[in-house]
BAPA-958911 format. One line per 10 residues: number of its first residue (from 1); their letters; for each residue x, y, z of C-alpha. Coordinates in nm, 4 decimals, always signed. Layout:
N
NUM = a = X:Y:Z  ...
This chain:
138
1 = xxxxxxxxxx = +22.7769:-3.0611:+4.9154  +22.4959:-2.8076:+4.8775  +22.1442:-2.8893:+4.7690  +21.9602:-2.7767:+4.4575  +21.9138:-2.4041:+4.4028  +21.6565:-2.3887:+4.1233  +21.2805:-2.3905:+4.1638  +21.1589:-2.7491:+4.1845  +20.8395:-2.7335:+3.9758  +20.7886:-3.0988:+3.8863
11 = xxxxxxxxxx = +20.4251:-3.2041:+3.8535  +20.4577:-3.4644:+4.1293  +20.6044:-3.2043:+4.3620  +20.3199:-2.9612:+4.2924  +20.0642:-3.2329:+4.3627  +20.2166:-3.2929:+4.7075  +20.1957:-2.9287:+4.8246  +19.9912:-2.8981:+5.1418  +20.0918:-2.5708:+5.3064  +20.3173:-2.2664:+5.2968
21 = xxxxxxxxxx = +20.6270:-2.4611:+5.4018  +20.5953:-2.6834:+5.0953  +20.5550:-2.3808:+4.8675  +20.8636:-2.2003:+5.0003  +21.0668:-2.5229:+4.9899  +20.9739:-2.5582:+4.6220  +21.0574:-2.1950:+4.5388  +21.3725:-2.1664:+4.7547  +21.5248:-2.5155:+4.7721  +21.8433:-2.5710:+4.9667
31 = xxxxxxxxxx = +21.8294:-2.2551:+5.1805  +21.6434:-2.2965:+5.5069  +21.7115:-1.9376:+5.6173  +21.5425:-1.8009:+5.3064  +21.2614:-2.0545:+5.3396  +21.1955:-1.9337:+5.6949  +21.2077:-1.5699:+5.5849  +20.9782:-1.6375:+5.2874  +20.7225:-1.8148:+5.5051  +20.7260:-1.5205:+5.7492
41 = xxxxxxxxxx = +20.6874:-1.2668:+5.4674  +20.4004:-1.4567:+5.3049  +20.2181:-1.5140:+5.6350  +20.2604:-1.1488:+5.7334  +20.1225:-1.0287:+5.4008  +19.8371:-1.2784:+5.4160  +19.7338:-1.1528:+5.7598  +19.7540:-0.7843:+5.6625  +19.4387:-0.6057:+5.5540  +19.6364:-0.3360:+5.3687
51 = xxxxxxxxxx = +19.9763:-0.3138:+5.2037  +20.2571:-0.3601:+5.4567  +20.4762:-0.0480:+5.4379  +20.7956:-0.2249:+5.5427  +20.9035:-0.5816:+5.6005  +21.1771:-0.4614:+5.8341  +20.9673:-0.5490:+6.1385  +21.0317:-0.9160:+6.0532  +21.4039:-0.8623:+6.1117  +21.3497:-0.7655:+6.4736
61 = xxxxxxxxxx = +21.0491:-0.9831:+6.5467  +21.1871:-1.3113:+6.4113  +21.5631:-1.2527:+6.4061  +21.5921:-1.2621:+6.0279  +21.9039:-1.0914:+5.8963  +21.8604:-0.7882:+5.6724  +22.0508:-0.9567:+5.3889  +21.8406:-1.2750:+5.4044  +21.5177:-1.0753:+5.4178  +21.6116:-0.8563:+5.1211
71 = xxxxxxxxxx = +21.7279:-1.1496:+4.9080  +21.4115:-1.3422:+4.9926  +21.1877:-1.0438:+4.9231  +21.3562:-0.9941:+4.5850  +21.3116:-1.3610:+4.4925  +20.9446:-1.3636:+4.5955  +20.8841:-1.0491:+4.3911  +21.0722:-1.1876:+4.0907  +20.8702:-1.5094:+4.1005  +20.5530:-1.3010:+4.1290
81 = xxxxxxxxxx = +20.4173:-1.4055:+4.4682  +20.4454:-1.0578:+4.6179  +20.4307:-0.7116:+4.4659  +20.5289:-0.3632:+4.5656  +20.2440:-0.1139:+4.5487  +20.3065:+0.2500:+4.4780  +20.1207:+0.5483:+4.6197  +20.0563:+0.6470:+4.2581  +19.8668:+0.3235:+4.1912  +19.4888:+0.3765:+4.2104
91 = xxxxxxxxxx = +19.4345:+0.0291:+4.3568  +19.6589:+0.1059:+4.6555  +19.4577:+0.4102:+4.7709  +19.7713:+0.6219:+4.7997  +19.9573:+0.3727:+5.0210  +20.3042:+0.2344:+4.9621  +20.4126:-0.1142:+5.0639  +20.4095:-0.4862:+4.9934  +20.1204:-0.7247:+4.9406  +20.0497:-1.0704:+4.8058
101 = xxxxxxxxxx = +20.0166:-1.0614:+4.4311  +19.6686:-1.1151:+4.2980  +19.8049:-1.1873:+3.9518  +20.0160:-1.4963:+4.0218  +19.7322:-1.7483:+4.0365  +19.5646:-1.6090:+3.7260  +19.8941:-1.6136:+3.5346  +19.9607:-1.9775:+3.6267  +19.6082:-2.0755:+3.5216  +19.6572:-1.8948:+3.1882
111 = xxxxxxxxxx = +19.9883:-2.0737:+3.1372  +19.8268:-2.4110:+3.2089  +19.5431:-2.3303:+2.9658  +19.7897:-2.2277:+2.6934  +19.9904:-2.5481:+2.7387  +19.6720:-2.7551:+2.7145  +19.5537:-2.5656:+2.4057  +19.8912:-2.6104:+2.2366  +19.8978:-2.9810:+2.3212  +19.5468:-3.0333:+2.1828
121 = xxxxxxxxxx = +19.6030:-2.8242:+1.8671  +19.6564:-3.0795:+1.5863  +19.5956:-2.8451:+1.2926  +19.8473:-2.8843:+1.0064  +19.9261:-2.5099:+1.0080  +20.0109:-2.5312:+1.3796  +20.2475:-2.8196:+1.3124  +20.4112:-2.6290:+1.0270  +20.4581:-2.3224:+1.2451  +20.6102:-2.5344:+1.5242
131 = xxxxxxxx = +20.8476:-2.6966:+1.2757  +20.9528:-2.3547:+1.1404  +21.0203:-2.2318:+1.4943  +21.2333:-2.5357:+1.5729  +21.4254:-2.4804:+1.2492  +21.4982:-2.1207:+1.3509  +21.6322:-2.2309:+1.6881  +21.8911:-2.4704:+1.5417
């Protein structure tokens, strides 16, 4: 029987995160090959001072298969932990490659703030709007 395949984002799980292995296990549960590849990608990008032009070096250096690396890279990009920079982007100084996303942390903080604001909002018009939205979804 295989393990879970969806991101395990329970609040207790987030509280227990200590290092990169815990983060990749939360994002890629049940697939140790992808967890290993994700940890290598994230550590490589963290150590780089500029965008890394290709992650292919990880295939040879750590024996990660091309398929596993590409699937892992796609998942990390989809989740928002890494981003591809284009030579046309002014922030990349004309370089192409991969880097850690600077937007992920800010987006998660914004999401947490929005959840808190919604939870604290007790205005009658807010309640009415929420009720209308639930009625639409039925």
